[in-house]
PyMOL Python script that loads the backbone (N, CA, C, O; Angstrom):
from pymol import cmd

cmd.read_pdbstr("""\
ATOM      1  N   MET A   1       0.844  -1.171   0.000  1.00  0.00           N
ATOM      2  CA  MET A   1       0.000   0.000   0.000  1.00  0.00           C
ATOM      3  C   MET A   1       0.887   1.230   0.000  1.00  0.00           C
ATOM      4  O   MET A   1       1.675   1.435   0.924  1.00  0.00           O
ATOM      5  N   ARG A   2       0.763   2.036  -1.018  1.00  0.00           N
ATOM      6  CA  ARG A   2       1.537   3.259  -1.097  1.00  0.00           C
ATOM      7  C   ARG A   2       0.582   4.414  -1.299  1.00  0.00           C
ATOM      8  O   ARG A   2      -0.256   4.394  -2.200  1.00  0.00           O
ATOM      9  N   ILE A   3       0.714   5.405  -0.465  1.00  0.00           N
ATOM     10  CA  ILE A   3      -0.110   6.605  -0.551  1.00  0.00           C
ATOM     11  C   ILE A   3       0.831   7.788  -0.742  1.00  0.00           C
ATOM     12  O   ILE A   3       1.789   7.956   0.013  1.00  0.00           O
ATOM     13  N   ARG A   4       0.561   8.584  -1.728  1.00  0.00           N
ATOM     14  CA  ARG A   4       1.398   9.759  -1.965  1.00  0.00           C
ATOM     15  C   ARG A   4       0.694  10.984  -1.392  1.00  0.00           C
ATOM     16  O   ARG A   4      -0.491  11.209  -1.638  1.00  0.00           O
ATOM     17  N   THR A   5       1.434  11.758  -0.635  1.00  0.00           N
ATOM     18  CA  THR A   5       0.900  12.987  -0.059  1.00  0.00           C
ATOM     19  C   THR A   5       1.844  14.131  -0.392  1.00  0.00           C
ATOM     20  O   THR A   5       3.014  13.912  -0.705  1.00  0.00           O
ATOM     21  N   LYS A   6       1.335  15.336  -0.324  1.00  0.00           N
ATOM     22  CA  LYS A   6       2.182  16.510  -0.539  1.00  0.00           C
ATOM     23  C   LYS A   6       2.361  17.231   0.781  1.00  0.00           C
ATOM     24  O   LYS A   6       1.408  17.461   1.526  1.00  0.00           O
ATOM     25  N   ARG A   7       3.589  17.574   1.043  1.00  0.00           N
ATOM     26  CA  ARG A   7       3.890  18.330   2.248  1.00  0.00           C
ATOM     27  C   ARG A   7       5.043  19.267   1.932  1.00  0.00           C
ATOM     28  O   ARG A   7       6.149  18.824   1.621  1.00  0.00           O
ATOM     29  N   ARG A   8       4.782  20.543   2.010  1.00  0.00           N
ATOM     30  CA  ARG A   8       5.794  21.557   1.743  1.00  0.00           C
ATOM     31  C   ARG A   8       6.438  21.387   0.367  1.00  0.00           C
ATOM     32  O   ARG A   8       7.637  21.610   0.201  1.00  0.00           O
ATOM     33  N   GLY A   9       5.633  20.992  -0.607  1.00  0.00           N
ATOM     34  CA  GLY A   9       6.129  20.915  -1.959  1.00  0.00           C
ATOM     35  C   GLY A   9       6.849  19.627  -2.318  1.00  0.00           C
ATOM     36  O   GLY A   9       7.256  19.461  -3.468  1.00  0.00           O
ATOM     37  N   LYS A  10       7.020  18.711  -1.376  1.00  0.00           N
ATOM     38  CA  LYS A  10       7.701  17.453  -1.662  1.00  0.00           C
ATOM     39  C   LYS A  10       6.695  16.310  -1.568  1.00  0.00           C
ATOM     40  O   LYS A  10       5.761  16.352  -0.767  1.00  0.00           O
ATOM     41  N   ASN A  11       6.898  15.302  -2.387  1.00  0.00           N
ATOM     42  CA  ASN A  11       6.067  14.107  -2.304  1.00  0.00           C
ATOM     43  C   ASN A  11       6.650  13.162  -1.265  1.00  0.00           C
ATOM     44  O   ASN A  11       7.831  12.818  -1.327  1.00  0.00           O
ATOM     45  N   ALA A  12       5.850  12.752  -0.336  1.00  0.00           N
ATOM     46  CA  ALA A  12       6.267  11.785   0.667  1.00  0.00           C
ATOM     47  C   ALA A  12       5.543  10.480   0.385  1.00  0.00           C
ATOM     48  O   ALA A  12       4.331  10.478   0.171  1.00  0.00           O
ATOM     49  N   VAL A  13       6.261   9.385   0.383  1.00  0.00           N
ATOM     50  CA  VAL A  13       5.670   8.082   0.134  1.00  0.00           C
ATOM     51  C   VAL A  13       5.471   7.395   1.467  1.00  0.00           C
ATOM     52  O   VAL A  13       6.409   7.239   2.249  1.00  0.00           O
ATOM     53  N   ILE A  14       4.244   6.989   1.715  1.00  0.00           N
ATOM     54  CA  ILE A  14       3.918   6.289   2.952  1.00  0.00           C
ATOM     55  C   ILE A  14       3.713   4.827   2.605  1.00  0.00           C
ATOM     56  O   ILE A  14       2.940   4.507   1.702  1.00  0.00           O
ATOM     57  N   GLY A  15       4.390   3.942   3.305  1.00  0.00           N
ATOM     58  CA  GLY A  15       4.253   2.517   3.040  1.00  0.00           C
ATOM     59  C   GLY A  15       4.406   1.710   4.308  1.00  0.00           C
ATOM     60  O   GLY A  15       4.694   2.250   5.376  1.00  0.00           O
ATOM     61  N   LYS A  16       4.209   0.419   4.178  1.00  0.00           N
ATOM     62  CA  LYS A  16       4.372  -0.480   5.314  1.00  0.00           C
ATOM     63  C   LYS A  16       5.800  -1.017   5.322  1.00  0.00           C
ATOM     64  O   LYS A  16       6.364  -1.359   4.283  1.00  0.00           O
ATOM     65  N   LYS A  17       6.364  -1.081   6.516  1.00  0.00           N
ATOM     66  CA  LYS A  17       7.693  -1.660   6.676  1.00  0.00           C
ATOM     67  C   LYS A  17       7.561  -2.814   7.662  1.00  0.00           C
ATOM     68  O   LYS A  17       7.143  -2.610   8.802  1.00  0.00           O
ATOM     69  N   ILE A  18       7.913  -4.018   7.236  1.00  0.00           N
ATOM     70  CA  ILE A  18       7.816  -5.193   8.098  1.00  0.00           C
ATOM     71  C   ILE A  18       8.973  -5.167   9.087  1.00  0.00           C
ATOM     72  O   ILE A  18      10.132  -5.016   8.702  1.00  0.00           O
ATOM     73  N   VAL A  19       8.640  -5.318  10.379  1.00  0.00           N
ATOM     74  CA  VAL A  19       9.676  -5.268  11.400  1.00  0.00           C
ATOM     75  C   VAL A  19       9.805  -6.569  12.189  1.00  0.00           C
ATOM     76  O   VAL A  19      10.815  -6.779  12.861  1.00  0.00           O
ATOM     77  N   TYR A  20       8.787  -7.459  12.119  1.00  0.00           N
ATOM     78  CA  TYR A  20       8.824  -8.674  12.939  1.00  0.00           C
ATOM     79  C   TYR A  20       7.866  -9.696  12.350  1.00  0.00           C
ATOM     80  O   TYR A  20       6.737  -9.350  12.003  1.00  0.00           O
ATOM     81  N   ILE A  21       8.294 -10.951  12.228  1.00  0.00           N
ATOM     82  CA  ILE A  21       7.450 -12.050  11.755  1.00  0.00           C
ATOM     83  C   ILE A  21       7.581 -13.192  12.747  1.00  0.00           C
ATOM     84  O   ILE A  21       8.691 -13.583  13.106  1.00  0.00           O
ATOM     85  N   THR A  22       6.441 -13.733  13.193  1.00  0.00           N
ATOM     86  CA  THR A  22       6.448 -14.815  14.163  1.00  0.00           C
ATOM     87  C   THR A  22       5.200 -15.677  13.988  1.00  0.00           C
ATOM     88  O   THR A  22       4.179 -15.184  13.509  1.00  0.00           O
ATOM     89  N   PRO A  23       5.262 -16.946  14.364  1.00  0.00           N
ATOM     90  CA  PRO A  23       4.056 -17.779  14.346  1.00  0.00           C
ATOM     91  C   PRO A  23       3.210 -17.610  15.619  1.00  0.00           C
ATOM     92  O   PRO A  23       2.147 -18.219  15.741  1.00  0.00           O
ATOM     93  N   TYR A  24       3.675 -16.794  16.552  1.00  0.00           N
ATOM     94  CA  TYR A  24       2.995 -16.623  17.838  1.00  0.00           C
ATOM     95  C   TYR A  24       2.259 -15.286  17.879  1.00  0.00           C
ATOM     96  O   TYR A  24       2.873 -14.229  17.733  1.00  0.00           O
ATOM     97  N   ARG A  25       0.944 -15.337  18.078  1.00  0.00           N
ATOM     98  CA  ARG A  25       0.120 -14.129  18.055  1.00  0.00           C
ATOM     99  C   ARG A  25       0.444 -13.191  19.210  1.00  0.00           C
ATOM    100  O   ARG A  25       0.573 -11.984  19.010  1.00  0.00           O
ATOM    101  N   ASN A  26       0.576 -13.734  20.415  1.00  0.00           N
ATOM    102  CA  ASN A  26       0.833 -12.883  21.584  1.00  0.00           C
ATOM    103  C   ASN A  26       2.168 -12.153  21.474  1.00  0.00           C
ATOM    104  O   ASN A  26       2.277 -11.004  21.903  1.00  0.00           O
ATOM    105  N   ALA A  27       3.172 -12.794  20.913  1.00  0.00           N
ATOM    106  CA  ALA A  27       4.472 -12.137  20.718  1.00  0.00           C
ATOM    107  C   ALA A  27       4.340 -10.985  19.723  1.00  0.00           C
ATOM    108  O   ALA A  27       4.961  -9.935  19.887  1.00  0.00           O
ATOM    109  N   ALA A  28       3.524 -11.195  18.692  1.00  0.00           N
ATOM    110  CA  ALA A  28       3.321 -10.132  17.708  1.00  0.00           C
ATOM    111  C   ALA A  28       2.594  -8.948  18.326  1.00  0.00           C
ATOM    112  O   ALA A  28       2.928  -7.799  18.038  1.00  0.00           O
ATOM    113  N   ILE A  29       1.605  -9.214  19.170  1.00  0.00           N
ATOM    114  CA  ILE A  29       0.855  -8.141  19.832  1.00  0.00           C
ATOM    115  C   ILE A  29       1.766  -7.350  20.761  1.00  0.00           C
ATOM    116  O   ILE A  29       1.696  -6.121  20.793  1.00  0.00           O
ATOM    117  N   GLU A  30       2.617  -8.031  21.513  1.00  0.00           N
ATOM    118  CA  GLU A  30       3.535  -7.341  22.425  1.00  0.00           C
ATOM    119  C   GLU A  30       4.537  -6.478  21.652  1.00  0.00           C
ATOM    120  O   GLU A  30       4.851  -5.366  22.076  1.00  0.00           O
ATOM    121  N   THR A  31       5.034  -6.979  20.531  1.00  0.00           N
ATOM    122  CA  THR A  31       5.956  -6.198  19.713  1.00  0.00           C
ATOM    123  C   THR A  31       5.264  -4.966  19.147  1.00  0.00           C
ATOM    124  O   THR A  31       5.852  -3.886  19.095  1.00  0.00           O
ATOM    125  N   MET A  32       3.998  -5.134  18.716  1.00  0.00           N
ATOM    126  CA  MET A  32       3.235  -3.999  18.207  1.00  0.00           C
ATOM    127  C   MET A  32       3.054  -2.938  19.298  1.00  0.00           C
ATOM    128  O   MET A  32       3.157  -1.743  19.019  1.00  0.00           O
ATOM    129  N   LYS A  33       2.787  -3.361  20.523  1.00  0.00           N
ATOM    130  CA  LYS A  33       2.627  -2.418  21.636  1.00  0.00           C
ATOM    131  C   LYS A  33       3.923  -1.665  21.913  1.00  0.00           C
ATOM    132  O   LYS A  33       3.891  -0.480  22.243  1.00  0.00           O
ATOM    133  N   GLU A  34       5.070  -2.347  21.783  1.00  0.00           N
ATOM    134  CA  GLU A  34       6.359  -1.681  21.977  1.00  0.00           C
ATOM    135  C   GLU A  34       6.545  -0.559  20.964  1.00  0.00           C
ATOM    136  O   GLU A  34       6.984   0.536  21.316  1.00  0.00           O
ATOM    137  N   TYR A  35       6.211  -0.831  19.713  1.00  0.00           N
ATOM    138  CA  TYR A  35       6.345   0.203  18.685  1.00  0.00           C
ATOM    139  C   TYR A  35       5.363   1.346  18.901  1.00  0.00           C
ATOM    140  O   TYR A  35       5.681   2.494  18.593  1.00  0.00           O
ATOM    141  N   HIS A  36       4.161   1.050  19.431  1.00  0.00           N
ATOM    142  CA  HIS A  36       3.209   2.115  19.762  1.00  0.00           C
ATOM    143  C   HIS A  36       3.781   3.019  20.856  1.00  0.00           C
ATOM    144  O   HIS A  36       3.642   4.241  20.797  1.00  0.00           O
ATOM    145  N   ARG A  37       4.423   2.407  21.850  1.00  0.00           N
ATOM    146  CA  ARG A  37       5.015   3.194  22.941  1.00  0.00           C
ATOM    147  C   ARG A  37       6.153   4.081  22.432  1.00  0.00           C
ATOM    148  O   ARG A  37       6.392   5.160  22.973  1.00  0.00           O
ATOM    149  N   LYS A  38       6.853   3.623  21.394  1.00  0.00           N
ATOM    150  CA  LYS A  38       7.938   4.416  20.809  1.00  0.00           C
ATOM    151  C   LYS A  38       7.429   5.530  19.907  1.00  0.00           C
ATOM    152  O   LYS A  38       8.204   6.390  19.489  1.00  0.00           O
ATOM    153  N   GLY A  39       6.129   5.524  19.601  1.00  0.00           N
ATOM    154  CA  GLY A  39       5.555   6.594  18.805  1.00  0.00           C
ATOM    155  C   GLY A  39       5.270   6.238  17.358  1.00  0.00           C
ATOM    156  O   GLY A  39       4.889   7.108  16.575  1.00  0.00           O
ATOM    157  N   TYR A  40       5.444   4.989  16.990  1.00  0.00           N
ATOM    158  CA  TYR A  40       5.165   4.562  15.622  1.00  0.00           C
ATOM    159  C   TYR A  40       3.712   4.122  15.496  1.00  0.00           C
ATOM    160  O   TYR A  40       3.088   3.709  16.473  1.00  0.00           O
ATOM    161  N   GLU A  41       3.190   4.215  14.294  1.00  0.00           N
ATOM    162  CA  GLU A  41       1.868   3.674  14.002  1.00  0.00           C
ATOM    163  C   GLU A  41       2.097   2.245  13.509  1.00  0.00           C
ATOM    164  O   GLU A  41       2.637   2.050  12.421  1.00  0.00           O
ATOM    165  N   ALA A  42       1.697   1.254  14.289  1.00  0.00           N
ATOM    166  CA  ALA A  42       2.002  -0.142  13.988  1.00  0.00           C
ATOM    167  C   ALA A  42       0.723  -0.958  13.883  1.00  0.00           C
ATOM    168  O   ALA A  42      -0.344  -0.539  14.331  1.00  0.00           O
ATOM    169  N   GLY A  43       0.857  -2.134  13.280  1.00  0.00           N
ATOM    170  CA  GLY A  43      -0.272  -3.035  13.132  1.00  0.00           C
ATOM    171  C   GLY A  43       0.206  -4.462  12.969  1.00  0.00           C
ATOM    172  O   GLY A  43       1.397  -4.720  12.795  1.00  0.00           O
ATOM    173  N   VAL A  44      -0.756  -5.403  13.029  1.00  0.00           N
ATOM    174  CA  VAL A  44      -0.458  -6.825  12.893  1.00  0.00           C
ATOM    175  C   VAL A  44      -1.381  -7.404  11.826  1.00  0.00           C
ATOM    176  O   VAL A  44      -2.581  -7.131  11.808  1.00  0.00           O
ATOM    177  N   GLU A  45      -0.803  -8.205  10.945  1.00  0.00           N
ATOM    178  CA  GLU A  45      -1.578  -8.921   9.940  1.00  0.00           C
ATOM    179  C   GLU A  45      -1.267 -10.401  10.038  1.00  0.00           C
ATOM    180  O   GLU A  45      -0.158 -10.793  10.403  1.00  0.00           O
ATOM    181  N   ARG A  46      -2.266 -11.228   9.705  1.00  0.00           N
ATOM    182  CA  ARG A  46      -2.062 -12.672   9.716  1.00  0.00           C
ATOM    183  C   ARG A  46      -1.992 -13.171   8.282  1.00  0.00           C
ATOM    184  O   ARG A  46      -2.802 -12.782   7.441  1.00  0.00           O
ATOM    185  N   GLU A  47      -1.028 -14.028   8.008  1.00  0.00           N
ATOM    186  CA  GLU A  47      -0.901 -14.677   6.709  1.00  0.00           C
ATOM    187  C   GLU A  47      -0.732 -16.168   6.926  1.00  0.00           C
ATOM    188  O   GLU A  47      -0.208 -16.603   7.951  1.00  0.00           O
ATOM    189  N   VAL A  48      -1.179 -16.945   5.951  1.00  0.00           N
ATOM    190  CA  VAL A  48      -1.024 -18.394   6.002  1.00  0.00           C
ATOM    191  C   VAL A  48       0.025 -18.785   4.971  1.00  0.00           C
ATOM    192  O   VAL A  48      -0.132 -18.522   3.779  1.00  0.00           O
ATOM    193  N   GLU A  49       1.090 -19.412   5.440  1.00  0.00           N
ATOM    194  CA  GLU A  49       2.188 -19.836   4.578  1.00  0.00           C
ATOM    195  C   GLU A  49       2.382 -21.342   4.763  1.00  0.00           C
ATOM    196  O   GLU A  49       2.771 -21.792   5.841  1.00  0.00           O
ATOM    197  N   ASN A  50       2.116 -22.111   3.725  1.00  0.00           N
ATOM    198  CA  ASN A  50       2.229 -23.582   3.770  1.00  0.00           C
ATOM    199  C   ASN A  50       1.417 -24.188   4.908  1.00  0.00           C
ATOM    200  O   ASN A  50       1.870 -25.129   5.559  1.00  0.00           O
ATOM    201  N   GLY A  51       0.243 -23.666   5.147  1.00  0.00           N
ATOM    202  CA  GLY A  51      -0.637 -24.191   6.187  1.00  0.00           C
ATOM    203  C   GLY A  51      -0.326 -23.712   7.590  1.00  0.00           C
ATOM    204  O   GLY A  51      -0.980 -24.140   8.541  1.00  0.00           O
ATOM    205  N   GLN A  52       0.649 -22.840   7.745  1.00  0.00           N
ATOM    206  CA  GLN A  52       1.039 -22.326   9.064  1.00  0.00           C
ATOM    207  C   GLN A  52       0.697 -20.847   9.149  1.00  0.00           C
ATOM    208  O   GLN A  52       0.960 -20.082   8.221  1.00  0.00           O
ATOM    209  N   ASN A  53       0.109 -20.455  10.271  1.00  0.00           N
ATOM    210  CA  ASN A  53      -0.201 -19.043  10.492  1.00  0.00           C
ATOM    211  C   ASN A  53       1.070 -18.282  10.838  1.00  0.00           C
ATOM    212  O   ASN A  53       1.855 -18.712  11.684  1.00  0.00           O
ATOM    213  N   LEU A  54       1.263 -17.150  10.178  1.00  0.00           N
ATOM    214  CA  LEU A  54       2.362 -16.249  10.505  1.00  0.00           C
ATOM    215  C   LEU A  54       1.774 -14.881  10.793  1.00  0.00           C
ATOM    216  O   LEU A  54       0.899 -14.409  10.067  1.00  0.00           O
ATOM    217  N   TYR A  55       2.247 -14.250  11.840  1.00  0.00           N
ATOM    218  CA  TYR A  55       1.792 -12.911  12.211  1.00  0.00           C
ATOM    219  C   TYR A  55       2.905 -11.933  11.880  1.00  0.00           C
ATOM    220  O   TYR A  55       4.048 -12.095  12.306  1.00  0.00           O
ATOM    221  N   ILE A  56       2.547 -10.916  11.112  1.00  0.00           N
ATOM    222  CA  ILE A  56       3.515  -9.941  10.627  1.00  0.00           C
ATOM    223  C   ILE A  56       3.239  -8.604  11.299  1.00  0.00           C
ATOM    224  O   ILE A  56       2.133  -8.071  11.204  1.00  0.00           O
ATOM    225  N   VAL A  57       4.248  -8.063  11.981  1.00  0.00           N
ATOM    226  CA  VAL A  57       4.153  -6.754  12.606  1.00  0.00           C
ATOM    227  C   VAL A  57       4.763  -5.751  11.637  1.00  0.00           C
ATOM    228  O   VAL A  57       5.879  -5.949  11.156  1.00  0.00           O
ATOM    229  N   PHE A  58       4.042  -4.684  11.351  1.00  0.00           N
ATOM    230  CA  PHE A  58       4.531  -3.684  10.430  1.00  0.00           C
ATOM    231  C   PHE A  58       4.335  -2.296  11.024  1.00  0.00           C
ATOM    232  O   PHE A  58       3.478  -2.086  11.883  1.00  0.00           O
ATOM    233  N   ILE A  59       5.146  -1.350  10.552  1.00  0.00           N
ATOM    234  CA  ILE A  59       4.970   0.066  10.903  1.00  0.00           C
ATOM    235  C   ILE A  59       4.787   0.830   9.608  1.00  0.00           C
ATOM    236  O   ILE A  59       5.267   0.413   8.554  1.00  0.00           O
ATOM    237  N   TYR A  60       4.090   1.949   9.695  1.00  0.00           N
ATOM    238  CA  TYR A  60       3.963   2.826   8.543  1.00  0.00           C
ATOM    239  C   TYR A  60       5.179   3.720   8.518  1.00  0.00           C
ATOM    240  O   TYR A  60       5.507   4.367   9.512  1.00  0.00           O
ATOM    241  N   SER A  61       5.854   3.757   7.371  1.00  0.00           N
ATOM    242  CA  SER A  61       7.081   4.551   7.263  1.00  0.00           C
ATOM    243  C   SER A  61       6.909   5.602   6.190  1.00  0.00           C
ATOM    244  O   SER A  61       6.166   5.409   5.228  1.00  0.00           O
ATOM    245  N   ARG A  62       7.592   6.702   6.360  1.00  0.00           N
ATOM    246  CA  ARG A  62       7.634   7.773   5.361  1.00  0.00           C
ATOM    247  C   ARG A  62       9.036   7.851   4.821  1.00  0.00           C
ATOM    248  O   ARG A  62       9.998   8.019   5.570  1.00  0.00           O
ATOM    249  N   ASP A  63       9.146   7.729   3.516  1.00  0.00           N
ATOM    250  CA  ASP A  63      10.462   7.792   2.879  1.00  0.00           C
ATOM    251  C   ASP A  63      10.604   9.073   2.114  1.00  0.00           C
ATOM    252  O   ASP A  63      11.646   9.315   1.504  1.00  0.00           O
TER     253      ASP A  63
END
""", "prot")
cmd.dss("prot")
cmd.show_as("cartoon", "prot")
cmd.util.cbc("prot")
cmd.orient("prot")
């Protein structure tokens, strides 16, 4: 997901940056909370890879 915004005449690209992948949901939630405390906008998504659930923690980054 890429969203382009204008700020002070420059284009800023907002995207997701994966920071942690684990098969354990509670570990992913705790990592997401750590990033929230640091001031990042974070989230968790679930994906199925070869029949196994993987939880991906991501932050929104501006490049």
